[in-house]
Residue, then its C-alpha position, 0 to 999 in steps of 0.5 A: m854919267p852915273v848910269m854908265q859908271r854903275m853898268a861899267v862896274r857890273f861889266n867889268q866885274t862879270f867879264g873880269e875873271s869870269e868862267s866861260y859865258g860864251d854861250d850867252f853871246a852865241p850868233g843870233s843872240s842880242l847883246v842887251e838881252s844877254m847882258q840883262t841875263l848876266g845882270v850887267v843891265e838891270s833896268e829898261a833905261e840901261a837897256g835903252f842906252w845899249r839899244a841906242i848904240p848902232g847895230g853893227m857896234q852891238e854885234a862887234m861887242r857880242s861877237l867879241l864877248h862870244h869869241n872870248g868866252q869860247r877860248e881854249g883855256g877859258p876867257v881873258s878879262v874883258t874891261i869896258a871904259w866909256l867916254p862921252a862923244y858926239d857920234y858913236e865909237l868903238t875901240v877894242i884893245e887886246a893884249p896877248g898873253t905872256p908867261v906872266s899874264k893871261g892877257g886881256i881885252t879893253i873895250l873903249l865905248r864913246t857915245r852921247y849922254p843918254l838924254d842928249r839927242h842926236p841932231a839926226d833924231a830931230k823932226g824933219s832931219a835929212t837922213 
């Protein structure tokens, strides 16, 4: 999906070898608005993609970025990867630092394609 690919590139550049950014993701802040402020999300269509992700998953990513940005010694790199899926999935992998590497975090996000409506969104569906 071209939109997610462009956002992933911006995300990975922003959170790859970044200085501290944790205050942007403080408790109570919005993941989407914070990513708009940092230039990861550039359009309303991109913001809509992130807003469609269940709130608990958004909060998990916001919290992860806040914690990482507040890390003693500075944040480790965070990489995001996206795959299409039927439902929403979030996997977080953290490799701890070693004498030869600072470590890093990978976020694997699986979602529907943006224009692929979930059956639960259909009129008259049982929810």
